[in-house]
N, CA, C and O atoms as CSV, one atom per row, in Angstrom:
chain,resi,resn,atom,element,x,y,z
A,1,MET,N,N,13.961,32.144,14.911
A,1,MET,CA,C,14.224,32.969,13.655
A,1,MET,C,C,14.034,34.247,13.965
A,1,MET,O,O,13.078,34.551,14.678
A,2,LEU,N,N,14.863,35.155,13.509
A,2,LEU,CA,C,14.700,36.635,13.519
A,2,LEU,C,C,14.183,37.105,12.304
A,2,LEU,O,O,14.445,36.531,11.247
A,3,ILE,N,N,13.441,38.144,12.366
A,3,ILE,CA,C,12.897,38.713,11.059
A,3,ILE,C,C,13.536,40.095,10.802
A,3,ILE,O,O,13.429,41.066,11.551
A,4,GLY,N,N,14.192,40.048,9.679
A,4,GLY,CA,C,15.090,41.194,9.413
A,4,GLY,C,C,14.208,42.316,8.573
A,4,GLY,O,O,13.077,42.050,8.164
A,5,PRO,N,N,14.824,43.554,8.365
A,5,PRO,CA,C,14.029,44.588,7.697
A,5,PRO,C,C,13.770,44.290,6.211
A,5,PRO,O,O,12.966,44.940,5.543
A,6,ASP,N,N,14.433,43.359,5.779
A,6,ASP,CA,C,14.218,42.938,4.339
A,6,ASP,C,C,13.442,41.670,4.159
A,6,ASP,O,O,13.414,41.101,3.068
A,7,TYR,N,N,12.829,41.232,5.186
A,7,TYR,CA,C,12.190,39.938,5.089
A,7,TYR,C,C,10.992,39.891,4.011
A,7,TYR,O,O,10.777,38.843,3.400
A,8,LEU,N,N,10.266,40.972,3.804
A,8,LEU,CA,C,9.240,40.967,2.846
A,8,LEU,C,C,9.639,41.114,1.377
A,8,LEU,O,O,8.901,40.836,0.432
A,9,LEU,N,N,10.994,41.623,1.281
A,9,LEU,CA,C,11.552,41.907,-0.055
A,9,LEU,C,C,12.117,40.709,-0.635
A,9,LEU,O,O,12.241,40.691,-1.860
A,10,LYS,N,N,12.494,39.668,0.067
A,10,LYS,CA,C,13.056,38.391,-0.301
A,10,LYS,C,C,11.906,37.510,-0.875
A,10,LYS,O,O,10.852,37.401,-0.248
A,11,LYS,N,N,12.091,36.929,-1.978
A,11,LYS,CA,C,11.129,36.028,-2.534
A,11,LYS,C,C,11.438,34.654,-2.136
A,11,LYS,O,O,12.615,34.303,-2.227
A,12,PRO,N,N,10.517,33.777,-1.686
A,12,PRO,CA,C,10.951,32.463,-1.250
A,12,PRO,C,C,11.357,31.621,-2.508
A,12,PRO,O,O,10.956,31.944,-3.626
A,13,GLU,N,N,12.061,30.673,-2.324
A,13,GLU,CA,C,12.609,29.697,-3.302
A,13,GLU,C,C,11.367,28.810,-3.908
A,13,GLU,O,O,10.450,28.384,-3.206
A,14,ARG,N,N,11.473,28.619,-5.195
A,14,ARG,CA,C,10.650,27.700,-5.809
A,14,ARG,C,C,10.656,26.282,-5.329
A,14,ARG,O,O,11.736,25.710,-5.182
A,15,PRO,N,N,9.536,25.681,-5.076
A,15,PRO,CA,C,9.555,24.162,-4.833
A,15,PRO,C,C,10.332,23.379,-5.846
A,15,PRO,O,O,10.465,23.796,-6.996
A,16,SER,N,N,10.861,22.220,-5.421
A,16,SER,CA,C,11.600,21.290,-6.459
A,16,SER,C,C,10.607,20.790,-7.387
A,16,SER,O,O,9.401,20.762,-7.139
A,17,VAL,N,N,11.198,20.358,-8.571
A,17,VAL,CA,C,10.371,19.678,-9.446
A,17,VAL,C,C,9.536,18.483,-8.994
A,17,VAL,O,O,8.318,18.380,-9.138
A,18,PRO,N,N,10.390,17.556,-8.403
A,18,PRO,CA,C,9.781,16.370,-7.707
A,18,PRO,C,C,8.489,16.681,-6.794
A,18,PRO,O,O,7.508,15.938,-6.824
A,19,LYS,N,N,8.548,17.731,-6.050
A,19,LYS,CA,C,7.663,18.294,-4.996
A,19,LYS,C,C,6.443,18.741,-5.736
A,19,LYS,O,O,5.329,18.406,-5.335
A,20,VAL,N,N,6.621,19.550,-6.896
A,20,VAL,CA,C,5.533,20.025,-7.684
A,20,VAL,C,C,4.609,18.884,-8.324
A,20,VAL,O,O,3.379,18.835,-8.336
A,21,PHE,N,N,5.542,17.978,-8.856
A,21,PHE,CA,C,4.979,16.752,-9.497
A,21,PHE,C,C,4.082,16.094,-8.593
A,21,PHE,O,O,2.946,15.764,-8.935
A,22,PHE,N,N,4.623,15.862,-7.284
A,22,PHE,CA,C,3.945,14.942,-6.290
A,22,PHE,C,C,2.743,15.762,-6.014
A,22,PHE,O,O,1.648,15.205,-6.103
A,23,ASP,N,N,2.802,16.945,-5.709
A,23,ASP,CA,C,1.698,17.899,-5.275
A,23,ASP,C,C,0.429,17.975,-6.394
A,23,ASP,O,O,-0.766,17.980,-6.098
A,24,THR,N,N,0.931,18.026,-7.584
A,24,THR,CA,C,-0.032,18.275,-8.645
A,24,THR,C,C,-0.553,16.980,-9.320
A,24,THR,O,O,-1.599,16.975,-9.968
A,25,GLN,N,N,0.212,15.892,-9.142
A,25,GLN,CA,C,-0.288,14.633,-9.857
A,25,GLN,C,C,-0.660,13.462,-9.007
A,25,GLN,O,O,-1.684,12.800,-9.178
A,26,ILE,N,N,0.278,13.237,-8.036
A,26,ILE,CA,C,-0.020,12.079,-7.199
A,26,ILE,C,C,-1.038,12.340,-6.184
A,26,ILE,O,O,-1.972,11.548,-6.061
A,27,VAL,N,N,-0.939,13.435,-5.404
A,27,VAL,CA,C,-1.908,13.669,-4.352
A,27,VAL,C,C,-3.255,13.729,-4.848
A,27,VAL,O,O,-4.144,13.180,-4.196
A,28,PRO,N,N,-3.536,14.375,-6.004
A,28,PRO,CA,C,-5.038,14.401,-6.460
A,28,PRO,C,C,-5.507,12.990,-6.891
A,28,PRO,O,O,-6.668,12.624,-6.712
A,29,ILE,N,N,-4.570,12.220,-7.461
A,29,ILE,CA,C,-5.041,10.750,-7.835
A,29,ILE,C,C,-5.362,10.102,-6.534
A,29,ILE,O,O,-6.431,9.507,-6.397
A,30,ALA,N,N,-4.442,10.190,-5.519
A,30,ALA,CA,C,-4.650,9.405,-4.300
A,30,ALA,C,C,-5.928,9.786,-3.525
A,30,ALA,O,O,-6.600,8.934,-2.945
A,31,ALA,N,N,-6.245,11.124,-3.538
A,31,ALA,CA,C,-7.590,11.638,-2.956
A,31,ALA,C,C,-8.579,11.096,-3.875
A,31,ALA,O,O,-9.491,10.536,-3.267
A,32,ASN,N,N,-8.688,11.079,-5.026
A,32,ASN,CA,C,-9.910,10.677,-5.790
A,32,ASN,C,C,-10.043,9.160,-5.647
A,32,ASN,O,O,-11.152,8.625,-5.622
A,33,LEU,N,N,-8.891,8.467,-5.552
A,33,LEU,CA,C,-9.090,6.929,-5.200
A,33,LEU,C,C,-9.725,6.683,-3.889
A,33,LEU,O,O,-10.633,5.861,-3.768
A,34,ALA,N,N,-9.256,7.392,-2.891
A,34,ALA,CA,C,-9.750,7.227,-1.524
A,34,ALA,C,C,-11.163,7.725,-1.379
A,34,ALA,O,O,-11.875,7.246,-0.496
A,35,GLY,N,N,-11.607,8.641,-2.177
A,35,GLY,CA,C,-13.042,9.185,-2.177
A,35,GLY,C,C,-13.931,8.239,-2.908
A,35,GLY,O,O,-15.113,8.092,-2.597
A,36,GLY,N,N,-13.342,7.586,-3.901
A,36,GLY,CA,C,-14.181,6.675,-4.625
A,36,GLY,C,C,-14.220,5.250,-3.888
A,36,GLY,O,O,-15.194,4.521,-4.073
A,37,CYS,N,N,-13.318,4.907,-3.175
A,37,CYS,CA,C,-13.276,3.759,-2.436
A,37,CYS,C,C,-14.529,3.965,-1.180
A,37,CYS,O,O,-15.346,3.097,-0.871
A,38,GLU,N,N,-14.427,5.284,-0.600
A,38,GLU,CA,C,-15.327,5.553,0.418
A,38,GLU,C,C,-16.768,5.577,0.000
A,38,GLU,O,O,-17.659,5.199,0.760
A,39,VAL,N,N,-17.023,6.087,-1.390
A,39,VAL,CA,C,-18.437,6.063,-1.918
A,39,VAL,C,C,-18.758,4.704,-2.155
A,39,VAL,O,O,-19.883,4.291,-1.874
A,40,ALA,N,N,-17.812,3.894,-2.686
A,40,ALA,CA,C,-18.310,2.432,-2.972
A,40,ALA,C,C,-18.621,1.719,-1.814
A,40,ALA,O,O,-19.591,0.961,-1.816
A,41,LEU,N,N,-17.830,1.882,-0.695
A,41,LEU,CA,C,-18.112,1.193,0.666
A,41,LEU,C,C,-19.497,1.690,1.256
A,41,LEU,O,O,-20.294,0.935,1.813
A,42,ASP,N,N,-19.675,2.959,1.082
A,42,ASP,CA,C,-21.026,3.516,1.672
A,42,ASP,C,C,-22.168,2.854,0.880
A,42,ASP,O,O,-23.100,2.330,1.491
A,43,ARG,N,N,-22.122,2.865,-0.406
A,43,ARG,CA,C,-23.100,2.344,-1.217
A,43,ARG,C,C,-23.509,0.754,-1.031
A,43,ARG,O,O,-24.636,0.261,-1.079
A,44,THR,N,N,-22.301,0.142,-0.816
A,44,THR,CA,C,-22.348,-1.385,-0.670
A,44,THR,C,C,-23.007,-1.513,0.841
A,44,THR,O,O,-23.886,-2.343,1.075
A,45,ALA,N,N,-22.567,-0.736,1.701
A,45,ALA,CA,C,-23.048,-0.919,3.148
A,45,ALA,C,C,-24.613,-0.721,3.038
A,45,ALA,O,O,-25.358,-1.614,3.441
A,46,ARG,N,N,-25.100,0.417,2.507
A,46,ARG,CA,C,-26.617,0.678,2.350
A,46,ARG,C,C,-27.291,-0.498,1.636
A,46,ARG,O,O,-28.379,-0.952,1.989
A,47,ARG,N,N,-26.606,-0.937,0.658
A,47,ARG,CA,C,-27.412,-2.011,-0.209
A,47,ARG,C,C,-27.477,-3.303,0.650
A,47,ARG,O,O,-28.469,-4.030,0.601
A,48,LEU,N,N,-26.414,-3.579,1.431
A,48,LEU,CA,C,-26.370,-4.854,2.303
A,48,LEU,C,C,-27.099,-4.651,3.602
A,48,LEU,O,O,-27.490,-5.615,4.260
A,49,ARG,N,N,-27.277,-3.457,3.961
A,49,ARG,CA,C,-27.698,-3.042,5.269
A,49,ARG,C,C,-26.958,-3.442,6.511
A,49,ARG,O,O,-27.494,-3.975,7.482
A,50,VAL,N,N,-25.704,-3.148,6.408
A,50,VAL,CA,C,-24.725,-3.685,7.357
A,50,VAL,C,C,-23.799,-2.249,7.520
A,50,VAL,O,O,-23.834,-1.337,6.694
A,51,ARG,N,N,-23.077,-2.246,8.594
A,51,ARG,CA,C,-22.215,-1.068,8.892
A,51,ARG,C,C,-21.068,-1.274,7.919
A,51,ARG,O,O,-20.727,-2.394,7.538
A,52,PRO,N,N,-20.386,0.051,7.466
A,52,PRO,CA,C,-19.288,-0.224,6.738
A,52,PRO,C,C,-18.066,-0.657,7.221
A,52,PRO,O,O,-17.121,-0.854,6.458
A,53,MET,N,N,-17.986,-0.844,8.561
A,53,MET,CA,C,-16.997,-1.318,9.393
A,53,MET,C,C,-16.870,-3.021,9.148
A,53,MET,O,O,-15.823,-3.659,9.035
A,54,VAL,N,N,-18.043,-3.455,9.110
A,54,VAL,CA,C,-18.231,-4.881,8.909
A,54,VAL,C,C,-17.636,-5.365,7.453
A,54,VAL,O,O,-16.948,-6.375,7.305
A,55,ILE,N,N,-17.994,-4.535,6.490
A,55,ILE,CA,C,-17.426,-4.765,5.220
A,55,ILE,C,C,-15.948,-4.702,5.150
A,55,ILE,O,O,-15.271,-5.555,4.577
A,56,VAL,N,N,-15.446,-3.603,5.786
A,56,VAL,CA,C,-13.913,-3.607,5.918
A,56,VAL,C,C,-13.453,-4.890,6.724
A,56,VAL,O,O,-12.555,-5.560,6.214
A,57,ALA,N,N,-13.921,-5.243,7.788
A,57,ALA,CA,C,-13.531,-6.417,8.484
A,57,ALA,C,C,-13.538,-7.507,7.742
A,57,ALA,O,O,-12.579,-8.278,7.781
A,58,TRP,N,N,-14.684,-7.752,6.908
A,58,TRP,CA,C,-14.680,-9.073,6.049
A,58,TRP,C,C,-13.589,-8.890,4.979
A,58,TRP,O,O,-12.970,-9.911,4.679
A,59,ALA,N,N,-13.243,-7.687,4.328
A,59,ALA,CA,C,-12.209,-7.483,3.254
A,59,ALA,C,C,-10.833,-7.892,3.989
A,59,ALA,O,O,-10.063,-8.693,3.458
A,60,LEU,N,N,-10.601,-7.378,5.077
A,60,LEU,CA,C,-9.301,-7.772,5.793
A,60,LEU,C,C,-9.170,-9.106,6.128
A,60,LEU,O,O,-8.167,-9.755,5.833
A,61,GLY,N,N,-10.138,-9.568,6.739
A,61,GLY,CA,C,-10.186,-11.097,6.931
A,61,GLY,C,C,-9.955,-11.894,5.824
A,61,GLY,O,O,-9.205,-12.864,5.936
A,62,LEU,N,N,-10.565,-11.591,4.623
A,62,LEU,CA,C,-10.281,-12.522,3.431
A,62,LEU,C,C,-8.945,-12.213,2.909
A,62,LEU,O,O,-8.322,-13.169,2.446
A,63,ALA,N,N,-8.331,-10.943,2.895
A,63,ALA,CA,C,-7.113,-10.681,2.546
A,63,ALA,C,C,-5.972,-11.470,3.396
A,63,ALA,O,O,-4.992,-12.006,2.879
A,64,GLY,N,N,-6.273,-11.449,4.826
A,64,GLY,CA,C,-5.397,-12.310,5.615
A,64,GLY,C,C,-5.427,-13.742,5.283
A,64,GLY,O,O,-4.411,-14.421,5.135
A,65,MET,N,N,-6.654,-14.182,5.170
A,65,MET,CA,C,-6.781,-15.732,4.881
A,65,MET,C,C,-5.955,-16.049,3.685
A,65,MET,O,O,-5.184,-17.009,3.687
A,66,SER,N,N,-6.115,-15.184,2.566
A,66,SER,CA,C,-5.479,-15.563,1.368
A,66,SER,C,C,-4.058,-15.592,1.383
A,66,SER,O,O,-3.382,-16.432,0.790
A,67,LEU,N,N,-3.532,-14.476,2.207
A,67,LEU,CA,C,-2.175,-14.360,2.512
A,67,LEU,C,C,-1.627,-15.736,3.213
A,67,LEU,O,O,-0.609,-16.341,2.876
A,68,ALA,N,N,-2.397,-16.040,4.107
A,68,ALA,CA,C,-1.881,-17.274,4.943
A,68,ALA,C,C,-1.922,-18.532,4.048
A,68,ALA,O,O,-1.016,-19.360,4.141
A,69,GLY,N,N,-2.896,-18.693,3.224
A,69,GLY,CA,C,-3.174,-19.818,2.318
A,69,GLY,C,C,-1.879,-19.736,1.221
A,69,GLY,O,O,-1.232,-20.729,0.887
A,70,LEU,N,N,-1.655,-18.511,0.780
A,70,LEU,CA,C,-0.451,-18.517,-0.202
A,70,LEU,C,C,0.772,-18.970,0.485
A,70,LEU,O,O,1.526,-19.785,-0.047
A,71,SER,N,N,1.000,-18.447,1.694
A,71,SER,CA,C,2.395,-18.962,2.421
A,71,SER,C,C,2.506,-20.364,2.646
A,71,SER,O,O,3.554,-20.985,2.466
A,72,THR,N,N,1.243,-20.962,3.109
A,72,THR,CA,C,1.238,-22.345,3.344
A,72,THR,C,C,1.340,-23.139,1.864
A,72,THR,O,O,1.903,-24.233,1.835
A,73,LEU,N,N,0.876,-22.657,0.850
A,73,LEU,CA,C,0.993,-23.317,-0.295
A,73,LEU,C,C,2.472,-23.268,-0.861
A,73,LEU,O,O,2.927,-24.194,-1.533
A,74,ARG,N,N,3.178,-22.149,-0.551
A,74,ARG,CA,C,4.588,-22.031,-0.950
A,74,ARG,C,C,5.333,-23.083,-0.219
A,74,ARG,O,O,6.094,-23.895,-0.747
A,75,ARG,N,N,4.996,-22.983,1.278
A,75,ARG,CA,C,5.765,-23.921,2.180
A,75,ARG,C,C,5.686,-25.426,1.688
A,75,ARG,O,O,6.661,-26.175,1.646
A,76,GLU,N,N,4.312,-25.790,1.297
A,76,GLU,CA,C,4.203,-27.084,0.724
A,76,GLU,C,C,4.944,-27.478,-0.406
A,76,GLU,O,O,5.543,-28.551,-0.483
A,77,ARG,N,N,4.900,-26.464,-1.438
A,77,ARG,CA,C,5.723,-26.717,-2.637
A,77,ARG,C,C,7.186,-26.949,-2.514
A,77,ARG,O,O,7.853,-27.773,-3.140
A,78,ARG,N,N,7.634,-26.005,-1.512
A,78,ARG,CA,C,9.088,-26.199,-1.138
A,78,ARG,C,C,9.432,-27.536,-0.549
A,78,ARG,O,O,10.503,-28.071,-0.836
A,79,ARG,N,N,8.493,-28.146,0.333
A,79,ARG,CA,C,8.708,-29.393,0.981
A,79,ARG,C,C,8.538,-30.608,-0.007
A,79,ARG,O,O,9.147,-31.663,0.168
A,80,THR,N,N,7.725,-30.406,-0.991
A,80,THR,CA,C,7.581,-31.614,-1.964
A,80,THR,C,C,8.587,-31.518,-3.126
A,80,THR,O,O,9.002,-32.519,-3.710
A,81,ASN,N,N,8.972,-30.216,-3.441
A,81,ASN,CA,C,9.794,-30.164,-4.708
A,81,ASN,C,C,11.307,-30.113,-4.225
A,81,ASN,O,O,11.751,-29.142,-3.612
A,82,PRO,N,N,12.024,-31.175,-4.530
A,82,PRO,CA,C,13.369,-31.304,-4.110
A,82,PRO,C,C,14.302,-30.156,-4.989
A,82,PRO,O,O,15.415,-29.893,-4.532
A,83,SER,N,N,13.947,-29.620,-5.977
A,83,SER,CA,C,14.786,-28.646,-6.666
A,83,SER,C,C,15.038,-27.407,-5.794
A,83,SER,O,O,16.078,-26.756,-5.900
A,84,HIS,N,N,14.047,-27.096,-4.922
A,84,HIS,CA,C,14.302,-25.932,-4.016
A,84,HIS,C,C,15.246,-26.252,-2.867
A,84,HIS,O,O,15.650,-25.334,-2.154
A,85,ARG,N,N,15.572,-27.359,-2.680
A,85,ARG,CA,C,16.527,-27.674,-1.476
A,85,ARG,C,C,17.949,-27.322,-1.919
A,85,ARG,O,O,18.331,-27.430,-3.084
A,86,ARG,N,N,18.581,-26.962,-1.066
A,86,ARG,CA,C,20.113,-26.739,-1.256
A,86,ARG,C,C,20.896,-27.840,-1.334
A,86,ARG,O,O,20.769,-28.670,-0.434
A,87,THR,N,N,21.691,-28.045,-2.214
A,87,THR,CA,C,22.599,-29.358,-2.476
A,87,THR,C,C,23.824,-29.036,-1.964
A,87,THR,O,O,24.370,-27.942,-2.108
A,88,THR,N,N,24.293,-30.036,-1.327
A,88,THR,CA,C,25.582,-29.908,-0.761
A,88,THR,C,C,26.666,-30.578,-1.894
A,88,THR,O,O,26.452,-31.582,-2.574
A,89,ILE,N,N,27.759,-29.821,-1.899
A,89,ILE,CA,C,28.895,-30.381,-2.879
A,89,ILE,C,C,29.795,-31.318,-2.011
A,89,ILE,O,O,30.392,-31.013,-0.978
A,90,THR,N,N,29.769,-32.347,-2.558
A,90,THR,CA,C,30.726,-33.429,-1.914
A,90,THR,C,C,32.084,-33.527,-2.642
A,90,THR,O,O,32.149,-33.449,-3.869
A,91,SER,N,N,33.176,-33.704,-1.848
A,91,SER,CA,C,34.432,-33.864,-2.610
A,91,SER,C,C,34.730,-35.101,-3.115
A,91,SER,O,O,34.365,-36.132,-2.551
A,92,ARG,N,N,35.404,-35.084,-4.196
A,92,ARG,CA,C,35.687,-36.479,-4.716
A,92,ARG,C,C,37.079,-36.937,-4.114
A,92,ARG,O,O,38.040,-36.183,-3.965
A,93,ASP,N,N,37.047,-38.263,-3.795
A,93,ASP,CA,C,38.297,-38.780,-3.090
A,93,ASP,C,C,39.248,-39.417,-4.155
A,93,ASP,O,O,40.325,-39.902,-3.809
C-alpha cells in the first residue's frame, strides 16, 4: 500500500451498522457471561477444594453422557414406534 500526500486528509469510512451493533451490544454481553462463568467456576472449585479443570471435565462428561442417552432414547423410540418407519406404496392389481 502506498501512502499518498493526502493520506491524513481522508477520513476513514464509518463502520457498518451491524458491526457497530455487534461491537457495542453482543461482545460486551459475551464478555460479561464468560467472566461470570469464570468467577462461578473459581468459587465452586475453592468450595469443593478441587481444581477448576476437574469441574469442567465433570460438566463435559455429564453433557456427553446426556447426549449419548438422548440419542439412544430416540433410536429406541424409532425402533418401537412403527409410525416413524417409511411405508411403501403397493400398486393395486
